[in-house]
C-alpha positions in Angstrom: 161.1 166.8 37.4 159.3 165.7 34.4 159.9 162.6 32.1 161.3 164.9 29.6 164.1 165.9 31.9 165.2 162.4 32.0 167.4 160.5 29.1 165.2 157.3 29.6 162.3 157.0 31.8 160.6 153.5 32.0 157.5 153.0 34.2 155.6 149.8 34.8 157.3 147.7 31.9 156.0 144.3 31.4 157.0 141.8 29.1 155.8 138.1 28.6 156.7 135.4 26.4 153.4 133.3 26.3 152.7 132.4 29.8 156.2 133.3 31.3 156.5 137.1 32.3 160.2 138.1 32.3 159.7 141.8 33.3 157.3 142.7 36.2 156.3 146.4 36.2 159.9 147.5 36.0 160.6 151.2 36.6 163.9 152.9 35.7 165.1 156.4 35.5 168.2 157.4 33.5 169.6 160.8 33.6 172.2 162.6 31.2 175.7 161.5 32.6 174.6 158.5 34.3 176.5 155.4 34.0 174.2 152.6 35.3 175.3 149.1 35.6 172.6 146.5 35.6 173.6 143.3 37.4 172.0 140.0 38.3 171.8 136.3 37.6 171.5 135.0 34.0 167.7 134.9 33.4 166.9 138.0 35.6 165.7 139.9 32.9 168.6 142.3 32.6 169.1 142.1 28.8 165.4 141.9 28.1 164.8 145.3 30.0 167.9 146.8 27.9 166.4 145.6 24.5 163.0 147.1 25.7 164.6 150.6 26.3 165.3 150.8 22.8 162.2 148.8 21.6 164.4 146.2 20.0 162.1 144.0 22.1 158.5 145.3 22.3 157.2 145.6 26.1 153.7 144.6 26.5 152.6 147.1 29.1 154.1 150.1 30.7 155.6 153.3 29.2 159.2 154.0 28.0 160.4 157.5 27.1 163.4 158.6 25.6 164.1 162.3 26.4 160.4 162.8 27.0 159.1 161.0 23.9 157.3 157.5 24.2 159.1 154.9 22.1 157.5 151.9 20.6 153.7 152.9 20.9 151.4 155.8 20.5 147.8 156.3 21.2 145.4 156.6 18.5 142.2 157.6 20.2 141.9 155.0 23.0 143.9 152.4 21.2 147.6 151.8 21.7 149.2 151.0 18.3 152.8 150.5 17.4 154.8 153.2 16.1 155.8 153.2 12.3 159.4 152.4 11.5 159.8 156.3 10.6 158.4 157.3 14.0 160.4 154.6 15.8 163.6 155.7 14.0 163.2 159.2 15.2 162.5 158.5 18.7 165.4 155.8 18.9 167.8 158.4 17.1 169.6 159.5 20.5 170.6 155.9 21.4 173.3 153.8 20.6 173.6 150.1 20.9 176.6 147.8 21.4 175.7 143.9 21.5 177.4 140.9 23.1 178.2 139.5 19.6 179.4 142.5 17.8 177.3 142.0 14.8 179.7 143.3 12.3 179.6 142.6 8.6 182.1 140.0 7.8 182.9 141.1 4.2 183.3 144.8 5.2 186.6 146.3 6.6 186.5 148.0 10.0 186.1 151.6 8.6 183.3 150.4 6.4 181.5 148.7 9.3 181.7 152.0 11.0 180.7 154.4 8.2 177.9 152.2 6.6 175.2 153.6 8.7 176.5 157.2 8.4 175.9 156.8 4.6 172.7 154.9 4.3 170.8 156.1 7.3 172.3 159.5 7.9 173.0 160.8 4.5 176.6 161.5 5.0 178.8 161.6 1.9 181.2 159.0 1.4 184.2 161.3 2.3 182.4 162.7 5.6 181.3 159.2 6.6 185.1 157.9 6.4 186.2 160.8 8.2 184.0 160.4 11.1 184.8 156.6 11.2 188.6 157.2 11.2 187.8 159.7 14.1 185.9 157.1 16.2 188.3 154.3 15.4 191.1 156.4 16.6 189.1 157.1 19.9 188.9 153.3 20.7 192.6 152.6 19.6 192.0 151.0 16.2 194.4 153.4 13.9 196.2 150.4 13.0 193.3 148.2 12.1 190.9 150.4 10.0 191.3 148.4 7.0 191.1 144.9 8.4 188.4 142.6 8.3 186.4 141.1 11.3 188.3 138.0 10.8 191.6 139.5 11.2 190.6 141.2 14.4 190.7 139.7 18.1 187.2 139.7 19.8 188.3 142.6 21.9 189.1 144.6 18.8 185.7 143.6 17.1 184.0 144.7 20.1 185.8 148.1 20.0 184.9 148.4 16.3 181.3 147.9 17.5 181.8 150.7 20.1 183.0 152.9 17.3 180.0 152.2 15.2 177.8 153.4 18.1 180.0 156.5 18.6 179.9 157.5 14.9 176.2 158.5 15.0 176.8 160.9 18.1 174.3 159.1 20.4 173.1 160.9 23.8 172.8 157.4 25.3 174.7 154.1 24.7 173.1 150.9 25.7 175.5 148.1 26.1 174.3 144.5 26.5 177.0 142.3 28.2 179.7 143.9 25.8 182.7 141.4 27.4 180.9 138.2 28.0 181.9 136.8 24.7 185.4 137.8 25.0 188.4 135.7 26.2 189.4 137.0 29.8 192.8 138.6 28.6 190.8 140.8 26.1 188.1 142.3 28.5 190.2 144.8 29.9 190.8 146.5 26.7 187.1 146.9 26.1 186.6 148.1 29.5 189.1 150.7 29.4 187.3 152.2 26.4 184.0 152.2 28.2 185.9 153.7 31.3 187.1 156.6 29.0 183.7 157.1 27.8 182.2 157.5 31.5 184.9 160.0 32.2 184.1 162.1 29.3 180.3 162.2 30.5 179.0 159.8 28.0 175.3 158.6 29.6 175.5 154.8 29.5 173.4 151.8 30.5 175.3 148.6 30.8 174.3 145.0 31.4 177.4 143.4 32.9 178.9 140.7 34.7 182.1 142.7 35.5 181.5 143.5 39.3 184.9 145.4 39.6 184.0 147.6 36.8 180.4 148.2 38.2 181.9 149.0 41.5 184.5 151.7 40.4 182.9 153.3 37.2 179.1 153.0 37.7 177.2 156.2 39.2 174.3 153.6 39.9 174.1 149.8 40.0 170.6 148.3 39.6 170.3 144.6 40.7 167.6 142.4 39.0 166.0 139.2 40.1 163.1 137.4 38.4 162.3 140.2 36.2 162.2 142.8 38.9 164.6 145.5 40.2 165.3 144.8 43.9 167.9 147.2 44.5 169.1 150.5 42.9 171.6 152.8 44.4 175.4 153.9 44.3 178.0 151.2 44.1 179.1 151.7 47.7 175.6 150.9 48.9 174.9 147.9 46.4 178.3 146.3 47.1 179.3 147.6 50.5 175.7 147.5 52.2 173.3 145.2 50.3 169.8 145.2 51.9 168.1 142.0 50.4 169.2 138.5 51.1 168.9 137.8 47.3 171.6 140.3 46.5 174.0 139.3 49.4 173.5 135.8 48.0 174.4 137.0 44.3 177.4 138.9 45.4 178.9 136.1 47.5 178.4 133.6 44.5 180.0 136.3 42.2 183.0 136.5 44.5 183.2 132.9 44.9 183.3 132.4 41.1 186.1 134.9 41.1 188.4 133.1 43.5 
């Protein structure tokens, strides 16, 4: 199988901030239809890895390809140079992104937050963009809130607007960066239910999460990171039922203790 056959193919990804290296030569393969949950302690490099996959955080070394196309860098002769914004936008186009803190425009209604990129970036007419926005807001269960501003929405509703915004541009892959960690516990379920439905419909997703139950029941693969490296990568039944590394066993026990 070639790199073009993978939705995302990362090899030898290194990222440093000054003298501190936060990703140590990470390899990750994501195939279409995969639901991959990335778990690990805070500071293990999970969110940094996710952001490098979309080149929101530029990686220092290594190669990341989205459906076979390198993202972020191109080779000009023997020198690696950063892609132009136009090149980057083209390679990044198959990706949707959902962040921890929603990033909604506070002065815009839910439907306006969802339709904005469709009009400004994708050239849709106002009527077409609004129709798509209605469709995806319905999909995430927000028919009654399309004309509400963010301050009128709960945290779970805001995150569902953010998911609708990602869905509106018809991505082939959605990257989720701890989508429930900013929510009150009683609101987590409504967001996870939307994500569970997307998984059942075959959406390719890479999810940084602390929700172990969700990862155990929904993920096709679970990736455990520690100190900027992937220590284990396998199906949920192996990661949770038969962890190989002492560090993963310790992490799972600590997570279990916190949940009690």
